[in-house]
N, C-alpha and C positions, 0 to 999 in steps of 0.2 A: 699633375706629378712634375715637379720642377727637374730641368735637365741639369747633369752634372758634368763639370770641368776638373782636369787636375793640373794643378802645377808642379811642376819639379823645380825647385829654385833654393837661394840660400835666404835665411831669417835674418832680417833686420830689426836691432833692437829699438830703432828709432821709430818702426813702423809705417815709414814712410816710403819704402821702397822694397824690393824682394817679395817674399810669399805674403807678407802682410798687405803689402799694397794690393797683390794680385785677388786675394781672397776679397778686400773690401770692393774691388771692382766687379769681380763675378757676382757679389751680394746684390750689387746695385741694379744689375740687370736681372736679377730673379734667378740667378744662376747657382747651385749649390756646389761651391767650391771645395777640394779636397786639395791635399797638399804632402809631398814628400820632400823632406828637408834635404839638403846635400851639404848645407855648411851654415854654420853660425857667426854672424857679422856683428863685430862691436863697431858701430858706425851712428854720426849722423848725416844731415846734410852738408855738413862741414868737414867732415873728416872721416877718414875709415881706419880704425886704430888697430883693429886685430881681426884675422879669418881663420876659425878653426874647422876644417873638414870633419863631417861626418862619414863614418866608413862606407867603403864602397857595398860592402856586403848588406850595412842598415839600409842605405839607399835602394837598392834592388828589391831588399824585403818589404820595403814601404810601398813601392810602385807596383809590386806583384800583387800585395795584397789587395790594394786598393782597385787594382785593375779587375782581380777575379772576385771582388765583392760589391761593387757599384758600377752600374750601367754609365760607364763615362762616353761622353759625347764627343769631348776633344782637348786635347792636353796641350800643354805651354810649358816650355822650358826656359828657364833662366839662367841664372849662375850654376854652371857645372862642375866648376872648381878645377877637376883635373881631368887627365886622360882616361884614368882608372873609369871615374864618374860617367866622361863619355861614352866610352866603351860598353860600359854595363847598361846604360840607358839605351844604346842604340841597338843592343842585342835584344832588347825587349820591345820597342816600339816598331821595329822591322815586322815582327811577327803579329802586330794589330793593325787592323784596319781602320785606325780611328786619325780623325784631322790632327794635325800636328803644326803646332807653332813655334819656331824655334827664333826665340832673343837671343843672339850669339852671345852677349855680354863678355866681349873680348877686350875692348878698349874703353875705358870711363870716358866721360865728358872731359875731363883735365887732360886726356891723352896716357894716361897710365894704363899700361898694359895689366889686363886681370887674369890672363890665362898665359901658362907655360906655353912655349913653342910648340912642343910634342902633342899638348891639349890641343891647339889650334889646329895642327896638321891632322889630327884623329878628328876633331869636328867636320874638316872639310873634307876629309877622305871617307867618312861613315855617314855620321848623323846626317849633315843637310841634304843627303841624298833621299833621305825619307821624309822632309819636312813639305808641308802643304803650303806653308808661307816661312818666309825668313825676314827678319824685321830689323836689319843693320842701322845703326847711325852712319854718318858720313865716314870717319876712320875705321869704322869694321868693316863698312862698303869698299873701302880702299885695299884694306888688307884681303877680302875675300875676292875681289876683282882683278887685285894686282894693279891698281893703276892709281892715278892720282884723282881724288873727289873735293873738289873745291867750290864748284861751280853748279850751276841748275843742270848744263849741258853733261857735265860730267856725272851727275847723279843719274841723269836718264841713261847713258850709255852703261855705267856700272849694275845699274837694275838690269838691265837687258843682258851684260855678259854674266851676271850673278844666274840669273834665270834660268839661261842657256847651260852655264857650267853645272848647275845642280839639279837641272830639269825640274823646276817648282817656280812658284811665285815670288816675285821679292818686293817688298815695302821698304824704301831708303827714306828714312827721317831727316827732314830739315833741319834739326834742333842747333846746327852749327854754323848756317848760313847766318851770316851779318848784315846788317843795314838792309832789313827789308820788312816791308809794311803785313806781307803774307807770308805763314809758314806753308810750304806746301811740300807734302811728301809725295812721292813718286811709285808707284805701283805698276810692275810689270808682271802681268799673267804668265802662267805657267806655260811653256811650248806645249802645243805649236802655235797657241796666241801670240799676237805680235802687239798688241796695242798696250801703250803705256798710259795710265791714267792718273790725272793729279787730284790731290784731296788737298784741299787749301782752308787754313783759319787764320784769322786777325793775329799777328804777333802781338804777345803781352811782354811787356819790359818790366820785370819786375825788380825793384830797388831794393835788393837784398842781398845778403852775403852766401845764401844758400837755399836751393832747394834741388831734390832728386826724386827719383822713382817716375818720373814721366815716361821712360822707354818701358819700365816694367809694368805700369798699368796701362799703356796702349795697347801692348800686346797681349794682358790680360783681359781686357776688354773686348778684343777682337776674337779672342779663345773663347770667351762668354757668347759672345754673339754667333759664331760658329755653332757651338753648343744648342743654340737656339734653332739651328737649320737655317740660318740666313746664307744668302751666296756671300763671297768673300768681299767685293766691292762694298756691299749693303754693311757687313759686319764692320769693315773699316771705317765708313763713314759715320756710323754708330759711336765707334769706340773714338774716333776723332772728336766728335762733339762732345763726348762724356771730358774727355781730357783737357779740352780747351774751358769747359765750365769748372774742372776741378782747379784748374790753374787761375782763371780770372777770380775765383772764390778762395784763393788759399789763404791758410792761416798764418799768422804773421805772430811773432814772439821777440821780444829785446831781453837779452840774458847775460849778465857780465860782459856790457857793453858788445854783444854780437848781435847781429839782427840772424833770425833763422825761421825760414818757412817752410811749411807742410803743404801738400795737395789737400784741396777740401774734398774729402771722399763721401759723397752725398748719398 
């Protein structure tokens, strides 16, 4: 019987990020993926044009129905959109003893803030304390740790600060590091563990104007491997290998004088 995992995230019409990417990653690992939609996003790798939220009551009902109907072995949250969504999800997951991976989805690769200030405060005050793993990018890590995160040393310090602040494991993603042959993410295990573990893959330089969904896909792949009952380090290692292959074998198109790229969800 295939294990079951749940993603609570936004819907991406280009199917390269959000819950569409999550479900593809989960399927790759033989995990049956369920989804609860928080918002509908009109986007491509090149632009985000419109975000329409799903009502909080509808989000709650989706999650409760799925958790009551399926033996969910792991949960992932992606774009939660609003303070109301975050508080509603927090009330549900705090009562369930299910591994929870939180991809904060606070700050985009472009630097744009994706959550309102009150939503960020709610995430920091409530939801992150119930996570098994938090997977921020470097700008998100800076916001969560209240410090500058531009170097490897700062990544490691921030991972420790976030882990201790929220009493959970933290994996900081190195996608924003420049001029490096290896992309090394850093995992700080949950207290009382003090070890920081590196996870490295060769850097892939894509000559294109747009790709997205790498963070969504990585956290979904980790969630799938936790549903398979792997240890957290083993789940991250498997997920890193998968995302590396998805990038290295990416699909490319040229349309109306624009290059666009999508991960290859094998």
